[in-house]
C-alpha positions in Angstrom: 5.2 3.8 11.8 4.8 1.5 8.9 7.6 0.6 6.5 5.9 2.5 3.7 5.7 5.6 5.9 9.3 5.2 6.8 10.2 5.1 3.2 8.2 8.3 2.6 10.1 9.9 5.5 13.4 8.8 4.0 12.4 10.5 0.7 11.2 13.6 2.5 13.7 15.8 0.9 12.9 14.5 -2.5 9.9 15.9 -4.4 7.2 13.2 -4.9 4.8 13.8 -7.7 1.1 13.9 -6.7 0.4 10.5 -8.4 3.2 8.7 -6.6 2.1 10.2 -3.3 -1.5 9.1 -4.0 -0.3 5.6 -4.7 1.8 5.5 -1.5 -1.2 6.7 0.6 -3.5 4.2 -1.2 -1.0 1.4 -0.2 -1.0 2.6 3.4 -4.8 2.3 3.4 -4.6 -1.2 1.8 -2.2 -2.2 4.5 -4.8 -1.3 7.2 -7.5 -3.4 5.5 -5.1 -6.4 5.2 -4.4 -6.1 9.0 -8.2 -5.9 9.6 -8.6 -9.0 7.5 -6.3 -11.0 9.8 -2.7 -10.3 8.6 -0.1 -9.0 10.9 1.3 -5.6 10.1 4.6 -7.2 9.1 2.8 -9.7 6.8 0.7 -6.9 5.2 3.8 -4.8 4.5 5.7 -7.8 3.1 2.9 -8.8 0.9 2.5 -5.3 -0.5 6.2 -5.0 -1.2 6.4 -8.5 -2.8 3.3 -7.8 -5.0 3.9 -4.1 -5.6 3.3 -4.4 -9.4 -0.1 -6.1 -8.8 -1.1 -3.5 -6.2 0.0 -0.7 -8.6 -2.2 -2.2 -11.3 -5.2 -2.3 -8.9 -4.6 1.3 -8.0 -4.6 2.4 -11.6 -7.6 0.1 -12.4 -9.5 2.2 -9.8 -10.0 -0.3 -7.0 -10.5 1.1 -3.6 -8.0 0.1 -0.9 -10.7 -2.1 0.6 -11.4 -3.8 -2.7 -7.7 -4.4 -3.3 -7.2 -5.9 0.1 -10.3 -8.2 -0.3 -8.8 -9.4 -3.6 -5.4 -10.0 -2.0 -7.0 -11.9 0.8 -9.1 -14.1 -1.4 
């Protein structure tokens, strides 16, 4: 289970709005592309957490998870 998924489970009793849930799921997908691009799972999670504002901007700018991961790995 990824750190992002663990955080979602911790907030299980809290209601997440659909937009927040979509962002979290998008980040989980980005994480997979970062790992596929050579990062360890820990590195991918850490990078997303450290750059959460940048990734959030990419989400709202309409990038796919794959596009955001490619940008992050560039």
